C-alpha positions in Angstrom: -64.2 155.8 69.9 -61.8 158.5 70.5 -62.4 161.3 68.0 -58.8 163.6 67.0 -58.7 167.1 66.8 -55.6 167.4 65.1 -51.9 166.2 64.8 -49.1 167.2 66.6 -45.6 167.2 64.7 -42.8 166.9 67.2 -39.2 167.6 66.2 -36.9 166.2 68.8 -33.8 168.2 68.0 -31.4 167.5 70.5 -30.6 166.6 73.9 -27.9 168.5 76.4 -25.9 167.7 79.4 -27.8 164.0 79.6 -27.0 161.3 82.6 -24.2 159.3 82.5 -26.1 155.5 82.2 -23.3 153.3 81.2 -19.3 153.6 82.1 -18.7 157.1 81.1 -21.6 157.9 78.3 -24.9 156.9 77.3 -27.1 155.5 74.1 -29.9 158.2 74.5 -33.4 157.5 72.5 -36.8 159.7 73.5 -40.0 158.0 73.5 -42.9 160.5 73.2 -46.5 159.4 74.6 -50.1 161.1 74.0 -52.9 159.1 75.6 -52.8 155.6 74.0 -50.0 156.5 71.0 -46.2 155.9 71.5 -43.4 157.0 69.4 -39.7 157.0 69.4 -36.9 158.0 68.1 -33.7 156.7 66.8 -31.0 155.6 69.4 -27.3 158.0 69.6 -24.9 155.5 70.6 -22.3 157.1 73.0 -23.2 160.4 73.3 -24.3 162.6 76.4 -25.4 165.7 73.9 -27.5 164.0 70.9 -28.8 165.8 67.9 -31.7 163.8 66.9 -33.7 166.2 64.9 -36.3 163.6 64.3 -39.8 164.4 63.5 -42.5 162.0 64.7 -46.0 162.8 64.6 -49.1 162.0 66.7 -52.9 162.2 66.5 -54.1 164.7 69.3 -57.2 163.2 70.9 -60.1 165.5 71.7 -59.6 165.2 75.3 -56.0 166.7 75.2 -53.8 165.3 77.4 -50.2 166.4 77.9 -47.4 164.8 75.7 -45.3 163.0 77.8 -41.5 162.5 77.4 -39.2 159.8 78.3 -35.4 159.4 77.7 -33.8 156.2 78.3 -30.4 154.6 77.7 -30.5 151.4 75.1 -28.9 148.4 76.7 -28.4 145.3 74.5 -28.4 142.5 77.7 -30.5 144.1 80.2 -33.3 146.4 80.7 -33.1 150.1 79.1 -31.8 152.6 81.9 -34.4 155.5 82.4 -32.8 159.1 81.9 -35.3 161.5 82.8 -38.9 162.5 81.7 -41.1 165.4 81.5 -44.9 166.8 80.5 -45.8 169.3 78.0 -49.2 170.9 78.0 -49.9 171.3 74.3 -53.5 173.1 75.2 -52.1 176.8 74.5 -50.4 175.4 71.3 -53.6 173.8 70.2 -55.7 177.0 71.4 -53.4 179.2 69.1 -53.7 176.8 66.2 -57.6 176.9 66.5 -57.8 180.8 66.9 -55.5 181.2 63.6 -57.7 179.1 61.9 -60.4 181.6 62.6 -58.4 184.5 62.3 -56.7 183.1 58.7 -53.5 185.3 59.4 -50.5 184.0 57.2 -47.9 186.5 58.1 -45.1 185.7 60.2 -45.8 187.0 63.6 -45.5 186.3 67.4 -48.9 184.7 68.8 -48.1 183.5 72.7 -45.9 182.7 75.2 -44.9 180.2 78.3 -42.2 182.1 80.7 -40.2 179.9 82.1 -40.3 179.6 86.3 -38.2 178.0 89.1 -41.8 175.4 89.3 -41.9 174.8 85.8 -39.7 172.3 83.5 -39.3 174.9 81.0 -36.0 175.8 80.8 -36.5 179.2 78.8 -39.5 181.4 77.8 -41.1 179.7 75.1 -42.8 181.2 72.4 -45.7 180.2 69.8 -45.3 181.8 67.0 -47.3 181.8 62.8 -44.2 180.7 60.3 -45.1 180.1 57.0 -48.7 180.0 58.1 -47.8 176.7 60.4 -48.2 177.3 64.2 -44.8 176.4 66.3 -43.3 176.3 69.6 -40.1 175.7 70.5 -39.7 174.4 73.8 -36.4 173.5 75.9 -37.3 171.1 79.0 -35.5 170.4 81.9 -35.6 166.5 82.5 -37.4 165.5 85.4 -36.4 162.8 88.1 -33.0 162.2 87.3 -29.7 164.5 88.0 -29.4 166.3 84.9 -30.3 166.7 81.4 -32.3 169.3 78.9 -34.2 168.3 75.9 -35.0 170.8 73.1 -38.2 170.3 71.1 -40.0 172.2 68.4 -43.6 171.6 68.2 -46.0 172.0 65.1 -50.1 171.8 65.6 -51.4 170.7 62.2 -55.2 170.4 61.8 -57.2 167.9 60.7 -58.8 170.1 57.9 -55.2 170.2 55.8 
């Protein structure tokens, strides 16, 4: 039986310069998966720069896998087209959230930072902040295995004790 250590609230904010998979545009949606769990956003019709601003929740298993992100173009009469993928290591966010539970800090403050690099799919530096007692991280992810596209995602770690 899988034990869970918390929840991850993922706000899929927006996509930028996504790949064209239909004639001049695409109908993108995002699938998030962690372990055996999968959730997806709604489809945004005819848009290469969609704004979802959609919050999805996943349970964090004790053996923390990466958060997998897949983007697809919705098609009616054939299989949906692949528009890119990415992975996010949520371990730094989870570790920071666990440490903050011990510290008991409630004031807003910077708790950590992941630096962008050419080897990383993170487009710009990603900071882990404490905001209103919640541990959050903003990430701009460069999609992999595709010619173009980025996703802006906000993560929030929710302990099971809440």
